[in-house]
PDB file of N, CA, C and O in Angstrom:
ATOM      1  N   MET A   1      29.260  -4.394   7.211  1.00  0.00           N
ATOM      2  CA  MET A   1      28.504  -5.116   8.198  1.00  0.00           C
ATOM      3  C   MET A   1      29.417  -5.846   9.174  1.00  0.00           C
ATOM      4  O   MET A   1      29.102  -5.943  10.360  1.00  0.00           O
ATOM      5  N   GLY A   2      30.549  -6.363   8.688  1.00  0.00           N
ATOM      6  CA  GLY A   2      31.461  -7.088   9.550  1.00  0.00           C
ATOM      7  C   GLY A   2      31.965  -6.239  10.703  1.00  0.00           C
ATOM      8  O   GLY A   2      32.073  -6.716  11.833  1.00  0.00           O
ATOM      9  N   LEU A   3      32.273  -4.978  10.419  1.00  0.00           N
ATOM     10  CA  LEU A   3      32.747  -4.076  11.472  1.00  0.00           C
ATOM     11  C   LEU A   3      31.673  -3.882  12.538  1.00  0.00           C
ATOM     12  O   LEU A   3      31.972  -3.916  13.732  1.00  0.00           O
ATOM     13  N   VAL A   4      30.433  -3.681  12.120  1.00  0.00           N
ATOM     14  CA  VAL A   4      29.342  -3.484  13.069  1.00  0.00           C
ATOM     15  C   VAL A   4      29.151  -4.742  13.914  1.00  0.00           C
ATOM     16  O   VAL A   4      28.973  -4.645  15.128  1.00  0.00           O
ATOM     17  N   ARG A   5      29.185  -5.909  13.295  1.00  0.00           N
ATOM     18  CA  ARG A   5      29.034  -7.162  14.058  1.00  0.00           C
ATOM     19  C   ARG A   5      30.169  -7.331  15.060  1.00  0.00           C
ATOM     20  O   ARG A   5      29.945  -7.777  16.185  1.00  0.00           O
ATOM     21  N   ASP A   6      31.380  -6.979  14.657  1.00  0.00           N
ATOM     22  CA  ASP A   6      32.531  -7.047  15.560  1.00  0.00           C
ATOM     23  C   ASP A   6      32.338  -6.096  16.741  1.00  0.00           C
ATOM     24  O   ASP A   6      32.569  -6.480  17.888  1.00  0.00           O
ATOM     25  N   LEU A   7      31.920  -4.872  16.473  1.00  0.00           N
ATOM     26  CA  LEU A   7      31.707  -3.892  17.544  1.00  0.00           C
ATOM     27  C   LEU A   7      30.608  -4.347  18.511  1.00  0.00           C
ATOM     28  O   LEU A   7      30.707  -4.109  19.715  1.00  0.00           O
ATOM     29  N   LYS A   8      29.571  -4.993  17.993  1.00  0.00           N
ATOM     30  CA  LYS A   8      28.483  -5.456  18.845  1.00  0.00           C
ATOM     31  C   LYS A   8      28.943  -6.529  19.830  1.00  0.00           C
ATOM     32  O   LYS A   8      28.349  -6.683  20.897  1.00  0.00           O
ATOM     33  N   GLN A   9      29.989  -7.267  19.486  1.00  0.00           N
ATOM     34  CA  GLN A   9      30.495  -8.327  20.357  1.00  0.00           C
ATOM     35  C   GLN A   9      31.375  -7.792  21.481  1.00  0.00           C
ATOM     36  O   GLN A   9      31.624  -8.502  22.456  1.00  0.00           O
ATOM     37  N   ARG A  10      31.842  -6.574  21.365  1.00  0.00           N
ATOM     38  CA  ARG A  10      32.738  -5.990  22.365  1.00  0.00           C
ATOM     39  C   ARG A  10      31.958  -5.429  23.548  1.00  0.00           C
ATOM     40  O   ARG A  10      30.777  -5.101  23.433  1.00  0.00           O
ATOM     41  N   ASP A  11      32.637  -5.327  24.679  1.00  0.00           N
ATOM     42  CA  ASP A  11      32.042  -4.694  25.853  1.00  0.00           C
ATOM     43  C   ASP A  11      31.855  -3.209  25.589  1.00  0.00           C
ATOM     44  O   ASP A  11      32.658  -2.589  24.891  1.00  0.00           O
ATOM     45  N   GLY A  12      30.815  -2.651  26.137  1.00  0.00           N
ATOM     46  CA  GLY A  12      30.552  -1.228  25.971  1.00  0.00           C
ATOM     47  C   GLY A  12      29.089  -0.925  26.173  1.00  0.00           C
ATOM     48  O   GLY A  12      28.311  -1.778  26.599  1.00  0.00           O
ATOM     49  N   THR A  13      28.730   0.288  25.865  1.00  0.00           N
ATOM     50  CA  THR A  13      27.362   0.734  26.108  1.00  0.00           C
ATOM     51  C   THR A  13      26.457   0.603  24.887  1.00  0.00           C
ATOM     52  O   THR A  13      25.274   0.932  24.971  1.00  0.00           O
ATOM     53  N   GLY A  14      26.965   0.147  23.788  1.00  0.00           N
ATOM     54  CA  GLY A  14      26.151   0.005  22.591  1.00  0.00           C
ATOM     55  C   GLY A  14      26.637   0.922  21.485  1.00  0.00           C
ATOM     56  O   GLY A  14      27.538   1.737  21.679  1.00  0.00           O
ATOM     57  N   ILE A  15      26.033   0.775  20.343  1.00  0.00           N
ATOM     58  CA  ILE A  15      26.387   1.554  19.151  1.00  0.00           C
ATOM     59  C   ILE A  15      25.215   2.460  18.829  1.00  0.00           C
ATOM     60  O   ILE A  15      24.065   2.020  18.826  1.00  0.00           O
ATOM     61  N   ARG A  16      25.499   3.704  18.562  1.00  0.00           N
ATOM     62  CA  ARG A  16      24.440   4.653  18.174  1.00  0.00           C
ATOM     63  C   ARG A  16      24.674   5.086  16.737  1.00  0.00           C
ATOM     64  O   ARG A  16      25.800   5.374  16.334  1.00  0.00           O
ATOM     65  N   LEU A  17      23.605   5.126  15.981  1.00  0.00           N
ATOM     66  CA  LEU A  17      23.654   5.567  14.594  1.00  0.00           C
ATOM     67  C   LEU A  17      22.916   6.889  14.483  1.00  0.00           C
ATOM     68  O   LEU A  17      21.722   6.968  14.771  1.00  0.00           O
ATOM     69  N   CYS A  18      23.611   7.902  14.075  1.00  0.00           N
ATOM     70  CA  CYS A  18      23.008   9.206  13.803  1.00  0.00           C
ATOM     71  C   CYS A  18      23.438   9.580  12.398  1.00  0.00           C
ATOM     72  O   CYS A  18      24.624   9.804  12.157  1.00  0.00           O
ATOM     73  N   GLY A  19      22.506   9.653  11.476  1.00  0.00           N
ATOM     74  CA  GLY A  19      22.963   9.981  10.151  1.00  0.00           C
ATOM     75  C   GLY A  19      21.918   9.880   9.065  1.00  0.00           C
ATOM     76  O   GLY A  19      22.228  10.141   7.903  1.00  0.00           O
ATOM     77  N   GLY A  20      20.706   9.518   9.389  1.00  0.00           N
ATOM     78  CA  GLY A  20      19.678   9.525   8.365  1.00  0.00           C
ATOM     79  C   GLY A  20      19.310   8.148   7.854  1.00  0.00           C
ATOM     80  O   GLY A  20      19.804   7.125   8.326  1.00  0.00           O
ATOM     81  N   GLY A  21      18.427   8.160   6.877  1.00  0.00           N
ATOM     82  CA  GLY A  21      17.791   6.955   6.392  1.00  0.00           C
ATOM     83  C   GLY A  21      18.648   6.000   5.602  1.00  0.00           C
ATOM     84  O   GLY A  21      18.420   4.791   5.662  1.00  0.00           O
ATOM     85  N   LYS A  22      19.631   6.492   4.860  1.00  0.00           N
ATOM     86  CA  LYS A  22      20.454   5.595   4.047  1.00  0.00           C
ATOM     87  C   LYS A  22      21.332   4.688   4.914  1.00  0.00           C
ATOM     88  O   LYS A  22      21.327   3.476   4.700  1.00  0.00           O
ATOM     89  N   PRO A  23      22.092   5.226   5.891  1.00  0.00           N
ATOM     90  CA  PRO A  23      22.867   4.320   6.753  1.00  0.00           C
ATOM     91  C   PRO A  23      21.960   3.400   7.570  1.00  0.00           C
ATOM     92  O   PRO A  23      22.295   2.233   7.775  1.00  0.00           O
ATOM     93  N   ALA A  24      20.833   3.900   8.033  1.00  0.00           N
ATOM     94  CA  ALA A  24      19.913   3.084   8.823  1.00  0.00           C
ATOM     95  C   ALA A  24      19.384   1.914   7.989  1.00  0.00           C
ATOM     96  O   ALA A  24      19.275   0.799   8.497  1.00  0.00           O
ATOM     97  N   ALA A  25      19.057   2.151   6.728  1.00  0.00           N
ATOM     98  CA  ALA A  25      18.552   1.083   5.861  1.00  0.00           C
ATOM     99  C   ALA A  25      19.624   0.032   5.630  1.00  0.00           C
ATOM    100  O   ALA A  25      19.329  -1.163   5.630  1.00  0.00           O
ATOM    101  N   ARG A  26      20.869   0.461   5.431  1.00  0.00           N
ATOM    102  CA  ARG A  26      21.961  -0.490   5.207  1.00  0.00           C
ATOM    103  C   ARG A  26      22.235  -1.348   6.437  1.00  0.00           C
ATOM    104  O   ARG A  26      22.658  -2.497   6.309  1.00  0.00           O
ATOM    105  N   LEU A  27      22.000  -0.803   7.619  1.00  0.00           N
ATOM    106  CA  LEU A  27      22.298  -1.517   8.861  1.00  0.00           C
ATOM    107  C   LEU A  27      21.069  -2.095   9.543  1.00  0.00           C
ATOM    108  O   LEU A  27      21.169  -2.576  10.672  1.00  0.00           O
ATOM    109  N   LEU A  28      19.914  -2.063   8.894  1.00  0.00           N
ATOM    110  CA  LEU A  28      18.662  -2.491   9.517  1.00  0.00           C
ATOM    111  C   LEU A  28      18.763  -3.879  10.140  1.00  0.00           C
ATOM    112  O   LEU A  28      18.241  -4.096  11.233  1.00  0.00           O
ATOM    113  N   GLY A  29      19.415  -4.813   9.477  1.00  0.00           N
ATOM    114  CA  GLY A  29      19.541  -6.168   9.999  1.00  0.00           C
ATOM    115  C   GLY A  29      20.364  -6.264  11.272  1.00  0.00           C
ATOM    116  O   GLY A  29      20.272  -7.253  11.998  1.00  0.00           O
ATOM    117  N   GLU A  30      21.165  -5.249  11.546  1.00  0.00           N
ATOM    118  CA  GLU A  30      22.021  -5.240  12.737  1.00  0.00           C
ATOM    119  C   GLU A  30      21.413  -4.454  13.899  1.00  0.00           C
ATOM    120  O   GLU A  30      21.957  -4.461  15.004  1.00  0.00           O
ATOM    121  N   ILE A  31      20.304  -3.788  13.660  1.00  0.00           N
ATOM    122  CA  ILE A  31      19.699  -2.952  14.699  1.00  0.00           C
ATOM    123  C   ILE A  31      18.879  -3.822  15.645  1.00  0.00           C
ATOM    124  O   ILE A  31      17.937  -4.496  15.229  1.00  0.00           O
ATOM    125  N   ASP A  32      19.257  -3.798  16.942  1.00  0.00           N
ATOM    126  CA  ASP A  32      18.553  -4.585  17.955  1.00  0.00           C
ATOM    127  C   ASP A  32      17.556  -3.749  18.745  1.00  0.00           C
ATOM    128  O   ASP A  32      16.522  -4.257  19.181  1.00  0.00           O
ATOM    129  N   GLU A  33      17.865  -2.470  18.931  1.00  0.00           N
ATOM    130  CA  GLU A  33      17.025  -1.606  19.759  1.00  0.00           C
ATOM    131  C   GLU A  33      16.998  -0.196  19.165  1.00  0.00           C
ATOM    132  O   GLU A  33      17.809   0.650  19.542  1.00  0.00           O
ATOM    133  N   PRO A  34      16.076   0.060  18.243  1.00  0.00           N
ATOM    134  CA  PRO A  34      16.002   1.417  17.709  1.00  0.00           C
ATOM    135  C   PRO A  34      15.422   2.391  18.733  1.00  0.00           C
ATOM    136  O   PRO A  34      14.388   2.127  19.347  1.00  0.00           O
ATOM    137  N   VAL A  35      16.102   3.511  18.902  1.00  0.00           N
ATOM    138  CA  VAL A  35      15.617   4.612  19.739  1.00  0.00           C
ATOM    139  C   VAL A  35      15.398   5.766  18.766  1.00  0.00           C
ATOM    140  O   VAL A  35      16.354   6.319  18.224  1.00  0.00           O
ATOM    141  N   ILE A  36      14.153   6.120  18.553  1.00  0.00           N
ATOM    142  CA  ILE A  36      13.812   7.079  17.505  1.00  0.00           C
ATOM    143  C   ILE A  36      13.368   8.392  18.131  1.00  0.00           C
ATOM    144  O   ILE A  36      12.424   8.439  18.920  1.00  0.00           O
ATOM    145  N   LYS A  37      14.072   9.457  17.759  1.00  0.00           N
ATOM    146  CA  LYS A  37      13.735  10.802  18.235  1.00  0.00           C
ATOM    147  C   LYS A  37      12.976  11.501  17.112  1.00  0.00           C
ATOM    148  O   LYS A  37      13.481  11.650  15.999  1.00  0.00           O
ATOM    149  N   ARG A  38      11.758  11.925  17.425  1.00  0.00           N
ATOM    150  CA  ARG A  38      10.929  12.610  16.430  1.00  0.00           C
ATOM    151  C   ARG A  38      10.712  14.048  16.855  1.00  0.00           C
ATOM    152  O   ARG A  38      10.340  14.330  17.994  1.00  0.00           O
ATOM    153  N   ASN A  39      10.950  14.944  15.925  1.00  0.00           N
ATOM    154  CA  ASN A  39      10.733  16.373  16.143  1.00  0.00           C
ATOM    155  C   ASN A  39       9.483  16.800  15.396  1.00  0.00           C
ATOM    156  O   ASN A  39       9.158  16.223  14.358  1.00  0.00           O
ATOM    157  N   PRO A  40       8.772  17.804  15.907  1.00  0.00           N
ATOM    158  CA  PRO A  40       7.547  18.251  15.228  1.00  0.00           C
ATOM    159  C   PRO A  40       7.851  19.164  14.031  1.00  0.00           C
ATOM    160  O   PRO A  40       7.197  20.189  13.839  1.00  0.00           O
ATOM    161  N   ILE A  41       8.844  18.779  13.237  1.00  0.00           N
ATOM    162  CA  ILE A  41       9.237  19.539  12.049  1.00  0.00           C
ATOM    163  C   ILE A  41       9.375  18.539  10.900  1.00  0.00           C
ATOM    164  O   ILE A  41      10.034  17.511  11.058  1.00  0.00           O
ATOM    165  N   VAL A  42       8.780  18.816   9.778  1.00  0.00           N
ATOM    166  CA  VAL A  42       8.881  17.927   8.628  1.00  0.00           C
ATOM    167  C   VAL A  42      10.038  18.391   7.752  1.00  0.00           C
ATOM    168  O   VAL A  42      10.037  19.516   7.252  1.00  0.00           O
ATOM    169  N   LEU A  43      11.025  17.513   7.570  1.00  0.00           N
ATOM    170  CA  LEU A  43      12.197  17.844   6.757  1.00  0.00           C
ATOM    171  C   LEU A  43      12.246  17.052   5.459  1.00  0.00           C
ATOM    172  O   LEU A  43      12.977  17.419   4.538  1.00  0.00           O
ATOM    173  N   GLY A  44      11.487  15.984   5.374  1.00  0.00           N
ATOM    174  CA  GLY A  44      11.492  15.157   4.172  1.00  0.00           C
ATOM    175  C   GLY A  44      12.560  14.088   4.175  1.00  0.00           C
ATOM    176  O   GLY A  44      12.838  13.502   3.128  1.00  0.00           O
ATOM    177  N   ILE A  45      13.171  13.812   5.322  1.00  0.00           N
ATOM    178  CA  ILE A  45      14.180  12.764   5.434  1.00  0.00           C
ATOM    179  C   ILE A  45      13.483  11.491   5.894  1.00  0.00           C
ATOM    180  O   ILE A  45      12.781  11.491   6.905  1.00  0.00           O
ATOM    181  N   THR A  46      13.679  10.405   5.150  1.00  0.00           N
ATOM    182  CA  THR A  46      13.031   9.155   5.532  1.00  0.00           C
ATOM    183  C   THR A  46      13.793   8.467   6.661  1.00  0.00           C
ATOM    184  O   THR A  46      15.004   8.631   6.804  1.00  0.00           O
ATOM    185  N   LEU A  47      13.063   7.697   7.455  1.00  0.00           N
ATOM    186  CA  LEU A  47      13.662   6.996   8.585  1.00  0.00           C
ATOM    187  C   LEU A  47      14.592   5.882   8.112  1.00  0.00           C
ATOM    188  O   LEU A  47      15.717   5.763   8.596  1.00  0.00           O
ATOM    189  N   PHE A  48      14.122   5.068   7.166  1.00  0.00           N
ATOM    190  CA  PHE A  48      14.922   4.005   6.560  1.00  0.00           C
ATOM    191  C   PHE A  48      14.798   4.155   5.052  1.00  0.00           C
ATOM    192  O   PHE A  48      13.784   3.768   4.471  1.00  0.00           O
ATOM    193  N   ASP A  49      15.809   4.706   4.422  1.00  0.00           N
ATOM    194  CA  ASP A  49      15.777   5.003   2.996  1.00  0.00           C
ATOM    195  C   ASP A  49      16.433   3.871   2.216  1.00  0.00           C
ATOM    196  O   ASP A  49      17.606   3.949   1.852  1.00  0.00           O
ATOM    197  N   GLY A  50      15.662   2.825   1.965  1.00  0.00           N
ATOM    198  CA  GLY A  50      16.178   1.675   1.231  1.00  0.00           C
ATOM    199  C   GLY A  50      15.036   0.796   0.788  1.00  0.00           C
ATOM    200  O   GLY A  50      13.876   1.205   0.826  1.00  0.00           O
ATOM    201  N   PRO A  51      15.362  -0.428   0.361  1.00  0.00           N
ATOM    202  CA  PRO A  51      14.308  -1.349  -0.068  1.00  0.00           C
ATOM    203  C   PRO A  51      13.335  -1.647   1.069  1.00  0.00           C
ATOM    204  O   PRO A  51      13.719  -1.677   2.238  1.00  0.00           O
ATOM    205  N   PHE A  52      12.084  -1.865   0.714  1.00  0.00           N
ATOM    206  CA  PHE A  52      11.056  -2.189   1.708  1.00  0.00           C
ATOM    207  C   PHE A  52      11.337  -3.572   2.275  1.00  0.00           C
ATOM    208  O   PHE A  52      11.368  -4.557   1.538  1.00  0.00           O
ATOM    209  N   ALA A  53      11.543  -3.645   3.591  1.00  0.00           N
ATOM    210  CA  ALA A  53      11.815  -4.917   4.252  1.00  0.00           C
ATOM    211  C   ALA A  53      11.195  -4.862   5.645  1.00  0.00           C
ATOM    212  O   ALA A  53      11.832  -4.376   6.579  1.00  0.00           O
ATOM    213  N   PRO A  54       9.964  -5.352   5.803  1.00  0.00           N
ATOM    214  CA  PRO A  54       9.326  -5.307   7.116  1.00  0.00           C
ATOM    215  C   PRO A  54      10.188  -5.994   8.173  1.00  0.00           C
ATOM    216  O   PRO A  54      10.671  -7.107   7.965  1.00  0.00           O
ATOM    217  N   SER A  55      10.372  -5.326   9.296  1.00  0.00           N
ATOM    218  CA  SER A  55      11.173  -5.850  10.406  1.00  0.00           C
ATOM    219  C   SER A  55      10.383  -5.630  11.689  1.00  0.00           C
ATOM    220  O   SER A  55      10.149  -4.486  12.079  1.00  0.00           O
ATOM    221  N   PRO A  56       9.967  -6.709  12.353  1.00  0.00           N
ATOM    222  CA  PRO A  56       9.129  -6.557  13.544  1.00  0.00           C
ATOM    223  C   PRO A  56       9.910  -6.116  14.781  1.00  0.00           C
ATOM    224  O   PRO A  56      10.938  -6.702  15.121  1.00  0.00           O
ATOM    225  N   PHE A  57       9.414  -5.087  15.442  1.00  0.00           N
ATOM    226  CA  PHE A  57       9.958  -4.585  16.693  1.00  0.00           C
ATOM    227  C   PHE A  57       8.801  -4.375  17.657  1.00  0.00           C
ATOM    228  O   PHE A  57       7.658  -4.200  17.234  1.00  0.00           O
ATOM    229  N   THR A  58       9.098  -4.394  18.953  1.00  0.00           N
ATOM    230  CA  THR A  58       8.090  -4.171  19.991  1.00  0.00           C
ATOM    231  C   THR A  58       8.409  -2.877  20.725  1.00  0.00           C
ATOM    232  O   THR A  58       9.548  -2.651  21.134  1.00  0.00           O
ATOM    233  N   LEU A  59       7.407  -2.037  20.889  1.00  0.00           N
ATOM    234  CA  LEU A  59       7.563  -0.780  21.619  1.00  0.00           C
ATOM    235  C   LEU A  59       7.842  -1.078  23.089  1.00  0.00           C
ATOM    236  O   LEU A  59       7.113  -1.847  23.716  1.00  0.00           O
ATOM    237  N   THR A  60       8.902  -0.466  23.647  1.00  0.00           N
ATOM    238  CA  THR A  60       9.233  -0.686  25.056  1.00  0.00           C
ATOM    239  C   THR A  60       9.165   0.587  25.889  1.00  0.00           C
ATOM    240  O   THR A  60       9.013   0.513  27.108  1.00  0.00           O
ATOM    241  N   ALA A  61       9.275   1.760  25.255  1.00  0.00           N
ATOM    242  CA  ALA A  61       9.222   3.011  26.021  1.00  0.00           C
ATOM    243  C   ALA A  61       8.878   4.170  25.108  1.00  0.00           C
ATOM    244  O   ALA A  61       9.228   4.182  23.927  1.00  0.00           O
ATOM    245  N   THR A  62       8.181   5.151  25.679  1.00  0.00           N
ATOM    246  CA  THR A  62       7.862   6.396  24.981  1.00  0.00           C
ATOM    247  C   THR A  62       8.055   7.542  25.967  1.00  0.00           C
ATOM    248  O   THR A  62       7.653   7.460  27.128  1.00  0.00           O
ATOM    249  N   ARG A  63       8.669   8.595  25.487  1.00  0.00           N
ATOM    250  CA  ARG A  63       8.859   9.784  26.324  1.00  0.00           C
ATOM    251  C   ARG A  63       8.581  11.011  25.470  1.00  0.00           C
ATOM    252  O   ARG A  63       9.134  11.149  24.379  1.00  0.00           O
ATOM    253  N   SER A  64       7.730  11.896  25.958  1.00  0.00           N
ATOM    254  CA  SER A  64       7.383  13.124  25.236  1.00  0.00           C
ATOM    255  C   SER A  64       7.865  14.329  26.027  1.00  0.00           C
ATOM    256  O   SER A  64       7.921  14.303  27.257  1.00  0.00           O
ATOM    257  N   PHE A  65       8.208  15.376  25.306  1.00  0.00           N
ATOM    258  CA  PHE A  65       8.711  16.602  25.914  1.00  0.00           C
ATOM    259  C   PHE A  65       7.799  17.768  25.556  1.00  0.00           C
ATOM    260  O   PHE A  65       7.056  17.705  24.577  1.00  0.00           O
ATOM    261  N   ASP A  66       7.859  18.833  26.351  1.00  0.00           N
ATOM    262  CA  ASP A  66       6.986  19.992  26.163  1.00  0.00           C
ATOM    263  C   ASP A  66       7.077  20.595  24.770  1.00  0.00           C
ATOM    264  O   ASP A  66       6.066  21.063  24.245  1.00  0.00           O
ATOM    265  N   GLY A  67       8.229  20.599  24.168  1.00  0.00           N
ATOM    266  CA  GLY A  67       8.399  21.206  22.845  1.00  0.00           C
ATOM    267  C   GLY A  67       7.870  20.364  21.707  1.00  0.00           C
ATOM    268  O   GLY A  67       7.946  20.778  20.550  1.00  0.00           O
ATOM    269  N   GLY A  68       7.325  19.167  22.012  1.00  0.00           N
ATOM    270  CA  GLY A  68       6.759  18.315  20.975  1.00  0.00           C
ATOM    271  C   GLY A  68       7.660  17.177  20.552  1.00  0.00           C
ATOM    272  O   GLY A  68       7.228  16.304  19.799  1.00  0.00           O
ATOM    273  N   VAL A  69       8.901  17.160  21.015  1.00  0.00           N
ATOM    274  CA  VAL A  69       9.811  16.060  20.684  1.00  0.00           C
ATOM    275  C   VAL A  69       9.330  14.802  21.396  1.00  0.00           C
ATOM    276  O   VAL A  69       8.902  14.858  22.549  1.00  0.00           O
ATOM    277  N   ALA A  70       9.402  13.671  20.708  1.00  0.00           N
ATOM    278  CA  ALA A  70       9.046  12.382  21.297  1.00  0.00           C
ATOM    279  C   ALA A  70      10.171  11.382  21.008  1.00  0.00           C
ATOM    280  O   ALA A  70      10.714  11.339  19.904  1.00  0.00           O
ATOM    281  N   ILE A  71      10.503  10.591  22.009  1.00  0.00           N
ATOM    282  CA  ILE A  71      11.513   9.558  21.860  1.00  0.00           C
ATOM    283  C   ILE A  71      10.835   8.217  22.123  1.00  0.00           C
ATOM    284  O   ILE A  71      10.228   8.016  23.175  1.00  0.00           O
ATOM    285  N   THR A  72      10.942   7.302  21.159  1.00  0.00           N
ATOM    286  CA  THR A  72      10.356   5.969  21.311  1.00  0.00           C
ATOM    287  C   THR A  72      11.464   4.922  21.192  1.00  0.00           C
ATOM    288  O   THR A  72      12.375   5.043  20.373  1.00  0.00           O
ATOM    289  N   THR A  73      11.363   3.914  22.016  1.00  0.00           N
ATOM    290  CA  THR A  73      12.348   2.842  22.025  1.00  0.00           C
ATOM    291  C   THR A  73      11.641   1.524  21.723  1.00  0.00           C
ATOM    292  O   THR A  73      10.547   1.261  22.224  1.00  0.00           O
ATOM    293  N   TYR A  74      12.277   0.709  20.905  1.00  0.00           N
ATOM    294  CA  TYR A  74      11.735  -0.577  20.489  1.00  0.00           C
ATOM    295  C   TYR A  74      12.808  -1.646  20.668  1.00  0.00           C
ATOM    296  O   TYR A  74      13.992  -1.325  20.768  1.00  0.00           O
ATOM    297  N   VAL A  75      12.401  -2.918  20.708  1.00  0.00           N
ATOM    298  CA  VAL A  75      13.344  -4.037  20.697  1.00  0.00           C
ATOM    299  C   VAL A  75      12.957  -4.983  19.579  1.00  0.00           C
ATOM    300  O   VAL A  75      11.782  -5.123  19.237  1.00  0.00           O
ATOM    301  N   LYS A  76      13.962  -5.627  19.017  1.00  0.00           N
ATOM    302  CA  LYS A  76      13.740  -6.579  17.937  1.00  0.00           C
ATOM    303  C   LYS A  76      13.056  -7.834  18.476  1.00  0.00           C
ATOM    304  O   LYS A  76      13.359  -8.289  19.579  1.00  0.00           O
ATOM    305  N   HIS A  77      12.138  -8.384  17.696  1.00  0.00           N
ATOM    306  CA  HIS A  77      11.467  -9.645  18.079  1.00  0.00           C
ATOM    307  C   HIS A  77      12.463 -10.756  18.072  1.00  0.00           C
ATOM    308  O   HIS A  77      12.114 -11.901  18.363  1.00  0.00           O
TER     309      HIS A  77
END
């Protein structure tokens, strides 16, 4: 977590996490703006694979594509 907090303090365009539910669950407390890409294919991979911990976010944008992919963006309360 310390490395992620350090990176968040630096100048740049932000940090992107691509890797599945386990890393996302471990870093949930550090996520300020989740951008979630959903495909119309069920693979059985959970979004946040960890202990249940409700975290409030507000929807800020949605974009859908012809092939069924949808991208939603949220911000932390």
